C-alpha positions in Angstrom: 8.4 59.8 42.8 8.3 57.1 45.5 7.7 54.1 43.3 6.8 51.8 46.1 3.9 54.0 47.2 2.2 53.4 43.9 2.4 49.6 44.0 0.2 47.1 45.8 3.3 45.9 47.8 7.0 46.5 47.8 7.4 43.6 45.3 4.3 43.9 43.0 4.1 46.8 40.6 1.2 47.7 38.3 2.6 49.5 35.3 -0.3 52.1 35.2 0.4 53.0 38.9 4.1 53.7 38.6 4.0 56.3 35.8 3.8 54.3 32.6 1.4 55.9 30.1 0.3 52.6 28.5 -1.2 54.4 25.5 0.2 52.1 22.8 -1.4 49.2 21.0 0.1 45.7 20.7 -1.0 45.5 17.1 -0.6 49.0 15.7 2.0 50.5 18.1 2.1 54.3 18.7 1.9 56.1 22.0 4.4 57.3 24.5 7.8 55.7 25.0 7.6 53.9 28.4 11.0 52.4 28.3 12.5 54.5 31.1 9.8 54.1 33.7 9.4 50.4 33.1 13.2 49.7 33.2 13.5 51.6 36.4 10.9 49.2 37.9 12.6 46.1 36.6 16.0 47.3 37.9 14.6 47.3 41.5 14.7 43.5 41.4 18.4 43.7 42.3 17.7 45.5 45.6 14.4 43.9 46.5 15.5 40.4 45.8 12.4 39.6 43.7 9.9 41.6 41.7 6.5 41.2 40.0 5.6 43.7 37.2 2.0 43.5 36.1 1.3 45.1 32.7 -2.3 46.4 32.7 -2.0 48.0 29.3 0.2 48.2 26.2 3.6 49.9 26.3 5.8 51.3 23.6 9.4 50.4 24.4 12.9 50.3 23.1 13.9 47.1 24.7 13.9 46.0 28.4 16.4 44.1 30.5 15.2 41.5 33.0 17.1 40.5 36.2 16.9 37.3 38.3 13.8 36.6 40.3 11.6 38.7 38.1 8.0 38.0 36.9 6.4 40.0 34.1 2.7 39.3 33.8 0.3 40.8 31.3 -3.3 40.8 32.3 -4.6 39.8 28.9 -3.6 39.5 25.2 -4.2 43.2 24.6 -1.6 44.1 27.2 2.1 43.9 26.4 4.7 45.6 24.4 5.4 47.1 21.0 9.0 47.8 19.9 9.9 51.3 18.7 10.9 51.4 15.1 14.7 51.1 14.5 15.3 50.0 18.1 17.1 47.0 16.5 17.1 45.0 19.7 15.1 42.5 21.7 11.9 43.4 23.5 13.2 41.3 26.5 16.7 40.1 27.3 18.3 38.9 30.5 20.5 41.3 32.4 23.7 39.3 32.4 24.0 37.5 29.1 26.8 34.9 29.0 27.8 32.0 26.8 29.9 30.5 29.6 28.0 31.1 32.9 24.4 31.1 34.0 24.1 34.3 35.9 20.4 35.0 35.7 17.8 32.7 37.2 14.1 32.5 38.1 12.7 34.6 35.3 8.9 34.2 34.5 7.0 35.7 31.6 3.2 35.3 31.7 0.6 36.4 29.2 0.4 39.3 26.8 1.5 40.1 23.3 5.0 41.1 22.3 5.1 42.8 18.9 8.6 43.1 17.5 7.5 45.4 14.6 9.7 43.4 12.1 9.1 45.7 9.1 10.8 48.5 10.9 13.8 46.7 12.5 17.2 45.8 11.0 18.1 42.1 10.5 21.2 42.5 12.6 23.5 45.0 14.2 27.3 45.2 13.6 29.3 44.8 16.7 32.1 47.4 17.2 34.4 46.3 18.7 34.0 42.6 18.0 32.0 40.6 20.5 33.3 38.0 22.9 33.9 35.7 20.0 36.3 37.7 17.8 35.1 36.2 14.6 31.4 37.1 15.1 30.8 40.7 14.1 27.0 40.6 13.8 24.2 40.3 16.4 20.8 39.2 15.0 17.8 41.1 16.2 15.4 38.8 18.0 12.2 39.3 20.0 13.3 37.5 23.2 16.9 36.8 24.0 18.1 34.8 27.0 21.7 33.8 27.2 22.9 32.0 30.3 19.7 31.4 32.3 18.4 28.9 34.8 14.7 28.3 35.6 13.0 30.2 32.8 9.2 30.0 32.4 7.1 31.4 29.5 3.4 30.8 29.7 0.4 32.1 27.6 2.7 34.4 25.6 2.0 35.7 22.1 4.9 36.9 20.0 4.1 38.9 16.8 6.1 39.8 13.8 9.6 38.7 14.9 12.4 40.3 12.9 14.6 37.1 13.1 14.1 34.6 15.9 11.0 35.0 18.0 12.9 33.4 21.0 16.7 32.8 21.1 18.0 30.9 24.0 21.5 29.6 24.6 23.4 28.2 27.6 20.3 27.3 29.6 19.1 24.9 32.4 15.5 24.1 33.2 13.3 25.9 30.7 9.5 25.5 30.5 7.2 27.0 27.8 3.5 26.5 27.8 0.8 27.9 25.5 3.0 30.0 23.2 1.7 31.6 20.0 3.8 33.0 17.2 1.9 35.3 14.9 3.6 36.3 11.6 1.4 38.3 9.3 4.4 40.2 7.9 6.6 37.6 6.3 9.9 39.0 4.9 10.9 37.1 1.8 14.4 38.6 1.6 17.0 38.1 4.4 14.2 37.1 6.7 15.4 34.3 9.1 12.1 34.6 10.9 12.5 31.5 12.9 10.2 30.7 15.8 11.8 29.2 19.0 15.5 28.7 18.6 17.6 26.9 21.2 21.4 26.5 21.1 23.5 24.5 23.6 24.6 23.8 26.2 21.2 23.1 27.7 19.4 20.5 29.8 15.8 19.9 30.9 13.4 21.6 28.4 9.6 21.1 28.3 7.5 22.8 25.7 3.7 22.3 25.5 1.1 23.7 23.2 3.3 25.7 20.8 1.4 27.1 17.7 1.7 29.6 14.9 3.9 30.4 12.0 7.6 31.0 11.3 9.2 31.8 8.0 12.1 29.5 8.8 12.5 26.8 11.4 9.4 26.9 13.7 11.3 25.0 16.5 15.1 24.5 16.4 17.2 22.5 18.8 20.6 23.5 17.3 23.4 22.3 19.5 26.1 23.5 17.1 24.7 26.5 15.2 26.3 29.7 14.2 27.0 32.3 16.8 24.3 34.7 15.8 24.8 37.0 18.8 27.5 38.3 21.0 26.9 36.0 23.9 25.5 33.0 22.2 27.1 29.6 22.7 27.0 26.0 21.5 27.0 22.7 23.4 25.1 19.5 24.3 21.2 19.6 24.4 19.6 16.8 26.5 16.4 15.8 28.2 13.8 17.5 26.1 10.0 17.0 25.9 8.0 18.8 23.2 4.3 17.9 23.3 1.8 19.7 21.1 3.0 21.7 18.1 0.5 23.2 15.7 1.8 25.1 12.7 -0.1 27.4 10.3 1.6 27.4 6.9 5.0 27.5 8.4 8.0 27.3 6.1 9.7 24.6 8.2 8.7 22.8 11.4 11.4 21.2 13.5 15.2 21.3 13.1 17.7 19.4 15.2 21.3 20.3 14.3 24.4 18.6 15.8 27.9 18.6 14.4 30.0 17.5 17.4 27.8 18.4 20.5 25.3 15.8 21.8 21.6 15.9 21.2 20.1 13.1 23.4 17.0 12.0 25.2 14.6 14.0 23.1 10.8 13.2 22.8 8.7 15.2 20.3 5.0 14.3 20.0 1.7 15.5 18.6 2.8 17.7 15.7 0.2 18.8 13.3 -0.8 21.6 10.9 0.3 22.9 7.5 3.9 23.4 6.3 5.6 24.3 3.1 9.0 22.8 2.6 10.5 20.9 5.6 8.9 18.8 8.2 11.8 17.5 10.4 15.4 18.3 9.5 17.7 16.2 11.7 21.2 16.6 10.2 24.5 18.4 10.9 24.3 20.7 7.9 28.0 21.1 8.7 29.4 22.0 5.4 27.7 25.4 5.4 29.2 26.4 8.7 32.9 25.7 7.9 34.6 29.1 7.9 31.9 30.9 10.0 34.3 30.8 12.9 32.5 28.2 15.0 34.5 25.3 13.5 38.2 25.5 13.1 38.5 22.6 10.8 36.4 20.1 8.9 34.6 17.5 11.1 34.9 13.9 9.9 31.6 12.1 10.2 29.7 15.0 11.8 26.6 14.5 14.0 26.2 13.3 17.5 22.5 12.2 18.0 21.6 9.8 20.8 18.1 8.6 21.4 15.3 10.6 19.7 11.6 9.7 19.6 9.1 11.5 17.4 5.5 10.3 17.9 2.3 11.2 16.2 2.9 13.6 13.3 0.2 14.7 10.8 1.5 17.6 8.8 -0.2 18.6 5.5 1.7 20.2 2.7 1.2 23.5 1.0 3.2 25.1 -1.8 7.0 25.0 -1.1 8.6 28.4 -0.6 12.2 27.3 -1.0 13.9 26.2 -4.2 17.5 25.2 -3.1 16.5 21.6 -2.5 13.4 19.4 -2.9 11.0 19.4 0.1 10.6 16.5 2.5 8.8 15.3 5.6 11.9 13.9 7.4 15.5 14.4 6.3 18.2 12.6 8.3 22.0 13.0 8.2 25.0 12.5 10.5 25.6 10.0 13.2 22.6 8.6 15.1 22.4 6.0 17.8 18.6 5.4 17.7 15.8 7.3 16.0 12.2 6.2 16.4 9.4 7.6 14.2 6.0 6.4 15.4 2.4 7.2 14.2 3.4 9.1 11.1 0.7 10.3 8.7 1.2 11.4 5.2 -2.2 12.7 4.0 -3.0 13.8 0.5 0.5 14.8 -0.5 0.6 17.6 -3.1 3.9 16.4 -4.6 6.2 13.4 -4.5 8.4 14.6 -1.6 9.7 11.6 0.4 8.5 10.8 3.8 12.1 10.0 4.9 15.3 10.8 3.1 18.5 9.5 4.5 21.4 11.7 3.4 24.3 10.4 1.3 28.0 11.1 1.1 27.7 14.3 -1.0 27.4 16.4 2.2 26.8 14.8 5.7 26.3 11.1 5.1 23.9 9.5 7.5 25.3 6.8 9.8 22.3 5.5 11.8 22.5 2.7 14.3 18.8 1.9 14.6 16.0 3.5 12.6 12.5 2.4 13.7 9.3 3.3 11.8 6.2 2.1 13.5 2.6 2.8 12.3 3.1 4.8 9.1 -0.1 5.8 7.3 0.0 7.1 3.7 -3.1 8.4 2.0 -2.9 9.5 -1.6 -5.3 11.6 -3.6 -3.1 13.7 -5.9 -3.9 13.5 -9.6 -1.1 12.8 -12.1 1.5 11.6 -9.5 3.3 8.9 -11.6 5.7 7.6 -8.9 6.3 8.1 -5.3 9.3 6.9 -3.3 8.6 7.0 0.4 11.9 6.0 2.2 15.0 7.0 0.3 18.3 5.6 1.5 21.5 7.3 0.3 23.6 6.8 3.5 24.1 4.1 6.1 21.6 2.4 8.4 22.6 -0.6 10.5 19.1 -1.8 11.4 16.2 -0.4 9.5 12.9 -1.6 11.0 9.5 -0.8 9.4 6.4 -2.1 11.3 2.7 -1.6 10.4 2.6 0.4 7.1 -0.6 1.1 5.2 -0.8 2.8 1.8 -4.2 4.0 0.5 -4.8 5.5 -2.9 -8.5 6.0 -3.6 -7.8 7.2 -7.2 -5.1 4.6 -7.9 -2.5 7.3 -7.6 0.4 7.1 -7.8 0.7 4.6 -10.7 3.7 3.0 -8.8 5.0 3.5 -5.3 8.2 2.3 -3.7 8.5 1.8 0.0 12.3 1.7 0.3 14.6 2.8 -2.4 18.4 2.9 -2.3 20.2 5.5 -4.3 24.0 5.9 -4.9 27.0 3.7 -4.1 27.0 5.0 -0.5 23.7 3.4 0.4 24.2 0.7 2.9 21.6 -1.1 5.1 22.9 -3.8 7.4 19.5 -5.4 8.1 16.2 -4.4 6.6 13.1 -5.7 8.4 9.6 -5.0 7.1 6.6 -6.5 8.9 2.9 -5.9 8.4 2.3 -3.8 5.3 -0.9 -3.4 3.3 -1.4 -1.4 0.1 -4.1 -1.0 -2.6 -1.6 0.7 -5.0 1.0 -0.9 -7.4 3.7 -1.2 -4.7 7.3 -2.3 -4.8 8.5 -2.9 -1.3 12.2 -2.5 -2.0 14.0 -1.0 -5.0 17.7 -1.7 -4.5 19.2 0.3 -7.3 22.7 0.8 -5.8 24.8 0.1 -2.7 24.6 -2.9 -0.3 22.0 -4.6 1.9 23.1 -7.3 4.2 19.8 -9.0 4.9 16.2 -8.4 3.9 13.4 -9.9 6.1 9.8 -9.2 5.0 6.6 -10.7 6.3 2.9 -10.2 6.3 2.8 -8.1 3.1 -0.6 -7.7 1.5 -1.2 -5.8 -1.8 -4.7 -5.7 -3.1 -3.7 -4.3 -6.5 -1.6 -6.7 -8.6 2.0 -5.5 -8.5 4.9 -6.6 -10.7 7.4 -7.5 -8.0 8.0 -7.2 -4.2 11.8 -6.7 -4.5 13.6 -5.1 -7.4 17.4 -5.2 -7.6 19.5 -3.2 -10.0 23.2 -2.7 -9.4 22.9 -3.1 -5.7 24.0 -6.3 -3.8 22.1 -8.2 -1.2 23.5 -10.8 1.3 20.3 -12.8 1.9 16.5 -12.5 1.5 13.8 -14.1 3.5 10.2 -13.4 2.8 7.0 -15.0 4.1 3.2 -14.4 4.0 3.2 -12.4 0.8 0.0 -11.7 -1.1 -0.6 -9.8 -4.3 2.7 -10.5 -6.1 1.8 -13.4 -8.2 4.3 -12.7 -11.0 7.6 -12.3 -9.1 8.8 -11.8 -5.6 12.2 -10.8 -6.9 13.0 -9.0 -10.2 16.3 -8.0 -11.6 16.2 -4.5 -13.2 
């Protein structure tokens, strides 16, 4: 067959005109295996210099390899790909995967549905002989796999039923994703790892806009120092990231940022909403669990290398937690940070007493945060029987902890008592705690300093409409100095020793 004679030009190929049967279905599968004919088209990119494959139907495939200067475009959501059962591979991967070089560039994926058929794929394959990293013997089975790429664009793409990660990208430069949907009707409870979009370093210049759907692990992960889950995966710095518009639908976890020694810096995440089960934002090394996996040769002292991170406008609603190995949370912070800003944070009708922010203590990866800024935090309670709620729990170190513009509303006078900042454990240390402009109609303690050290407390413009016992409670913790002004609703005591 003269392939070019069945295309609209020497560079644009319609799948139906070059021999693909396209008799599959992106939801149900079935049909004729079109892998051979479609791969033969994609391979022509190396001789033509660039190539545009238009999918005008649904193809059953066993995995396809994409070369540089290639565009795959699906005409609508009913067009795309369904992975043959027990293929145990990615639907799409780049032709020259590498954890050290970026050999493939200018790859564009537009439109369509990519069904990974997760119930009929293995979690991983065993590498024989070992991969490029001698310690890594397993290669996780993911829907998209791009290792060592430059100028990667994904737009209007739907990924359905990922076996592990929906998208796995390592060693990248200039990646843009827009209007990505992850559908996961088949959640695998055991050995799932059904993450959404998973980035590992090194990487620079990432924009993600309008990302929505469900994952049964991290929905979005920027993991500079993660395990080497595939033969050509890598680790390294991740910088210059903008994520704007994330909508989750009963996801297990939402956003994960993992750094042990590699840098995560200049990251902006904004407009995050939807429903989640256990974890909102996990920003921590999680290093202990990775010692011995081969990535780290020895224990890292004071892990974590986070620069400037801004998270703006978050309204995540809680559903029943699906994990039991630790209590759920909205934000969990560990490791070394220069500056973390959380702005316009909404906690609405919490179903339990999970903290809004928990700052990790010395038992695992103690937090050491230079500046933690919380601005415009809105807490709305309606849960019955919630006796106490502790919003910002400090077990580690924060040099400057700044809270501006906090409001707490409890229409049913629940919880019976809430604490804004609570220190726990001897490792808790706050250099300077500034709280300015707070209003609450619940029985509210602004600071419960049970253990550890606070250098200075500065609190002003605090208004509590329900009579509360004390503004500041001090147990075994020590405080250098306290300065409060413009306090209303604490007629009994500003300071109480517990």
